[in-house]
N, C-alpha and C positions, 0 to 999 in steps of 0.2 A: 504494500500500500504506500502510495506517495503521501507524505505527511506535510501539510501546509506549515509555513513558518509561524503563523499565528498559533497553531496547535502547540508548537514548541514553547512559545512564550507563556501560554496558559499552564503547560506542564511544568515549566521551570518555576513559575510563581507558586504553584501547588507544592512542588518539592521543597522550596525554601520555607514555606509555611509549615510543612510537615516536619522538617528538620528543626525549626525553631520550637515547635510544640512537642517535639520528641515522639512523634507518631508516624515516622517514616515507614516502618514495617506494616503498620495497619493500613495506611493510605495506599501502599503498594499492593496489598492484597485486594483492597477495594477497587483499584484501577484494573487489576487483572480480572476481577469478576465483571466489571463493566465491559471490558474488551471482549470477554467470552460471551456475555449476553448479547452484545451488539453483533458479534460474528455469527451467532446461532440464530438470531431473529432479524431477518431482513425487513419484516414489517415494522419493527421498532425504528430502523434506519429511515424507512419511508416516512414514518410519522415525524421523526426529528427534522427531516429535510423539508417537510411540507410547509409551504407558506400560508396555507389555508387554515391550519390548526393554530390556534392562539397559544402564546407562551405559557399562560397560566394552566391551560389544559395539558400541555406537554410536561409542565412541572409536576402536575398531579399524577400523570402517567408514570413518570420516573420515580416519584415517591412510592407509588403502589408496587412497582416492580422491585425496587431495592429496599423497601421498608424492612428494617431489622437486619438487613444483610450487610450494610455498609455503615461506616462511622459518621458521626455528626459533621466532621470537617469535610469529608468527601461529599456528603449530602448538601451542605451549604455551598460548596464549590460548584456542584451541578446547578443549584439554584441561581448562582451568579451567572453561569454560562447561559442559562435560559433567559434571564433578564437582559443580558447583553445581546441576545439573538444569535448566539454561537453554539446552540445545542447540537446542530448538525455535525460539529467538529468533535463531539464527545468521543467517538471511537478513535479518532486520530490523536486526541489528547491522551487517551489511555495508552496508545502505542508509544507516543513520544515520551510519556512519563517512564515507561519501561526502559526505553533507550537511555534516557537521562540518568535513571537509577543505575543502569549498568556502567555508564561512564563514571558516575560517582563512586562505584565500587571498584573501578579500575579495570573493567571488562570492555573490550572493543569488539563489536560485532562485524564480521567480515562476511558479506554475502557474495557468493560466486554463482553466476548464472552461466551455464555452458550448454552446448548443443547435445552433448552426451555426458554421461556420468563421469566424474573425475576419477583417475586412478590415484594410487597412493603417492606417486612421485609428484603429480600435479598439485595434490592437496598440500604436500610438504612445501612446494615452491610458494604457493599462495600464503600459507601460514608464515613462512620466512619473510615474505614481502610485508605482511602485516606487522610482524614482530619488529622488522627494521623501521617501519614507519612510526610505530608506537612502542618504543623500548620501555621495558618494565611493566607493560600492561599484559593482562591476560587476554588471549584471543579466542573468541567464540566463532567457529567457522560454520556457516550455513550454506548449503548447496541447493541449487535449483537447476532443473533441466528444461531448456526451451529449444526445441528443434528448429524454430524459426531463425535462430542465430546462424544456421548453416554450419558454422565452425567457429573456433576461437572462444573467448570468454569475456564476460563483463564482471569486473570485480568492484564491489562497493565496500569501502572501508570508512566507517564513520559517515561523513558527509561528502566524501570524495569518491569519484567513479572513474575507473579505467575501462574504456571500451575497446577491446581488441577483437570484436566479432567480425566475421566475414560479411554479415548483412550490413553492418555499419560501413565497412570498406566499400561495398558495392554501392551503397547510397551516396558515399562521398564521390565515387567515380561518376555516378549518374549526374550528380550536381555539377561536377567539373565539365562533363561533356555537354551539359545543357547550356553552359556559358560558351559563347562563340568569340574566341579571342582573335579570330581572323578578320582583319579589316582590309577589304580590297582597295588596291591603288586605283585612282581614277586618272 
């Protein structure tokens, strides 16, 4: 999922508040629950994104879904998001919170997307690249297979992305060929 920059801002502010209040572990569990519920219930996402449904109704829906399951701080945070009209970002904020918490704990997530499954040698090269980029950090390697890449890999470490896929190279060539540098002499 692509996470909007505003979701990171909300997640950072929640994280700072949770650290100040000494409730980081509880808030992390709450955000995991919210992410799971949102992932499993597409109807909830539709409701949160709907401009027709008023904010107070969305707030009541969220209260009923998460009543007794999340802490007061997280519940108040969701209420603020609804009042600000940002409730559609709730799943993204939950994912951003998880990423920020991992960074806080010194864990860097490295997502590798390839056309075929990686072998052990390729996995080691990617892990070494990530360890070189983030010395002293713990590396969490996540693999995805996307046959549309044709070949090569896309490596995403933190907020940086290295795209060495064949499909990207073909698109670059297509773009270059569409430009016509030839100017006839008159």
